[in-house]
N, C-alpha and C positions, 0 to 999 in steps of 0.2 A: 696617841699623841698627833696633834694636828700637823699637816704638811706645811711647809715653808711656801707661801704663796707669792711672797714679793721679798725683794731687798729695797729697803727704804733708806733714802739719803735725806737727813733732816737736820735741822738745827738742834743744839743742845739746850735751848731755852725751856726752863721748867714749866712755863706757863702753857708750853705747847703739847706736852706729853699726853695728858688724858683727853685732850681735844683731838689730837692727831689719831690717837687710837679709835677714838668714836667716829671720826669721819671715815677713816679706812674701812671700819667694820659696818656701820650703817649705811655709807654711801657708795662704798666700792666693793664689799663683800670680801674683805680682807682682814682676817683675824690672826693668822700665822705669819710673821715676817721677821726677817732679819733687820736689824736697826742700826745704821751707822749715823752718829751724832757728832757733828762738829759745829762750831759756831758759824752761822751763815748758811747751812744746809746746802742748797743748790749753788749758791755762790762759790763754793769750793769746786765745782765741776764747770762753771761758767767761765772762771779765770784760770789761765794756764800758771802753774807753779807747783812747788813741792807738795802741798797740801793736795792738790789734785791727784798726784801720784799715790798718795796714802789712801784717799778715797777709793780710786780705781783698784788698787790691791786688795782692798776690803771687799769690794763688789766681786771682784773675782772669785775670793774665797768662797763667799756666799753662793754664788752661782755652781761653782765646783762641788762643794760639800753638800748644799741644801737644795739645789736644783729648783730655785723659785721660778716661777713663770714670767716674772715682770721685775723691772726696776722702776720704782716710784721715787722723782725727785721732788722735793719739797721746799718751799719757801713759805714765809708766815708774815702776817701783818705785824707792824711795830719791831721788826728785827733789828736788835742792836748794832749786828755786823754791817748793816746798811745804814746807819744813823737813826734807826727807828722812824716811827711814823712822822715825826717832827721835820724829817728832812725833806717830805714831800709837801707840796702845794695843797693837796687835796687827797681824798680817799681814791678818787679815780686815778690820779697821777701815781699813787703809791702802787695800787692794782696793775696798772699798765706797765710800770716799770719791771715789777716782779714777773710779769708774763713774759716780756722780754728776756729777762735773765733765766727763767725757766726753759724758754725756747732754745737759748744758747746752750744750756746745760744738757738737756735732752738731746740736742743734735750731736753735742759731743760724745755723749754715752751712746747713742745708737751707733755711731761710727766706731766707737771702742768695742762695743759687744754687738755686732750685726746679728739679726735673727732673733733677738730678745725684745720683748715688747717693752716700751719704755714709756711711762705716764709722768705727767706734770701735774701738781697739786699745789694751789696756794691756799693756806689754811688761815682763816679768821681766827682771832682769839675768843670771840663770842659770836652767838648766831646772829647772822645778818641777813638782809634781804639783797636783791642784785643791785641795790644802789649803795650798799654798806651801812645802812640804817639798822640799828640793833632791832632784834625781833622780840 
């Protein structure tokens, strides 16, 4: 049985599931992970509230039971919890917004779990180049 390499906090969006697993495995070498899925992914850690507490409790359980080496906070393109891609003036605006949200979430998680590596990941729903154009 593979070891748990990470606890991943991600959105529940069905469009993300296969893409996320592929990106984690192929680009980050993570094949064994605990997955915490709630609408909005990293939004739940970037914003204070009762959902944040639920996510933190689940991260703590993963760290205690499976001892993953890292926490990965994930947001994705066209996330309905943020109003989808239509809420942004451009691809660049959407990407930059999520960069900021992920930084807020990661900073909070680093403070909550000092000593554990925290990574941020913004996942597109299709292969894109650096400008956001589909490949």
